[in-house]
PLY file of the C-alpha trace (Angstrom):
ply
format ascii 1.0
element vertex 69
property float x
property float y
property float z
element edge 68
property int vertex1
property int vertex2
end_header
7.53 5.31 0.02
4.49 7.56 -0.05
1.10 6.48 -1.39
-1.58 9.08 -2.05
-5.19 7.93 -1.81
-8.50 9.74 -2.06
-11.63 8.50 -0.31
-15.18 9.76 0.07
-15.39 8.86 3.76
-13.18 8.16 6.74
-12.14 4.51 6.71
-9.14 2.21 7.10
-6.60 1.64 4.36
-4.72 -1.63 4.15
-1.51 -1.61 2.11
0.08 -4.94 1.20
3.30 -5.43 -0.76
3.89 -8.81 -2.40
7.12 -10.09 -3.90
7.40 -11.60 -7.38
6.52 -15.06 -6.01
3.29 -13.74 -4.44
4.59 -13.86 -0.87
3.43 -11.05 1.43
6.48 -8.90 2.22
4.90 -5.88 3.98
1.48 -5.19 5.49
0.48 -1.77 6.80
-2.96 -0.68 8.03
-3.83 2.91 8.84
-6.85 5.16 9.31
-7.58 7.64 6.53
-9.83 10.68 6.52
-12.33 11.84 3.93
-10.45 13.48 1.06
-6.84 13.10 -0.03
-4.46 11.22 2.27
-0.76 10.38 2.16
0.27 6.99 3.53
3.96 6.56 4.34
5.49 3.09 4.26
8.90 2.99 5.93
11.71 0.44 6.24
11.53 -0.78 2.65
15.33 -0.81 2.52
15.21 -4.39 3.89
13.45 -5.59 0.72
15.64 -7.14 -1.96
15.84 -5.54 -5.39
13.12 -6.78 -7.69
9.52 -6.34 -8.77
6.76 -6.04 -6.18
2.99 -5.64 -6.36
1.35 -3.07 -4.10
-2.29 -3.63 -3.18
-4.28 -0.90 -1.44
-7.66 -1.88 -0.01
-9.94 1.08 0.74
-13.27 -0.01 2.16
-13.57 -2.97 -0.22
-12.11 -1.26 -3.29
-8.73 -2.76 -4.20
-6.12 -0.88 -6.23
-2.88 -2.47 -7.48
0.37 -1.02 -8.77
3.75 -2.41 -9.70
6.85 -1.35 -7.74
10.36 -1.83 -9.10
13.05 -1.55 -6.48
0 1
1 2
2 3
3 4
4 5
5 6
6 7
7 8
8 9
9 10
10 11
11 12
12 13
13 14
14 15
15 16
16 17
17 18
18 19
19 20
20 21
21 22
22 23
23 24
24 25
25 26
26 27
27 28
28 29
29 30
30 31
31 32
32 33
33 34
34 35
35 36
36 37
37 38
38 39
39 40
40 41
41 42
42 43
43 44
44 45
45 46
46 47
47 48
48 49
49 50
50 51
51 52
52 53
53 54
54 55
55 56
56 57
57 58
58 59
59 60
60 61
61 62
62 63
63 64
64 65
65 66
66 67
67 68
């Protein structure tokens, strides 16, 4: 899975994926540069089919999206 994020300064991005029960399934932290960045999350094939919530924390700003696998 690829996530595209844009930031105004170099910082760290924390990506968390939660299952439908709210349990943390995946956590990935990476450095991002100023501008547009692509974050690749691998090994999601081990996750069961279902609905997940993706949270991306960029320097205190939190963005959420729904993922259906």
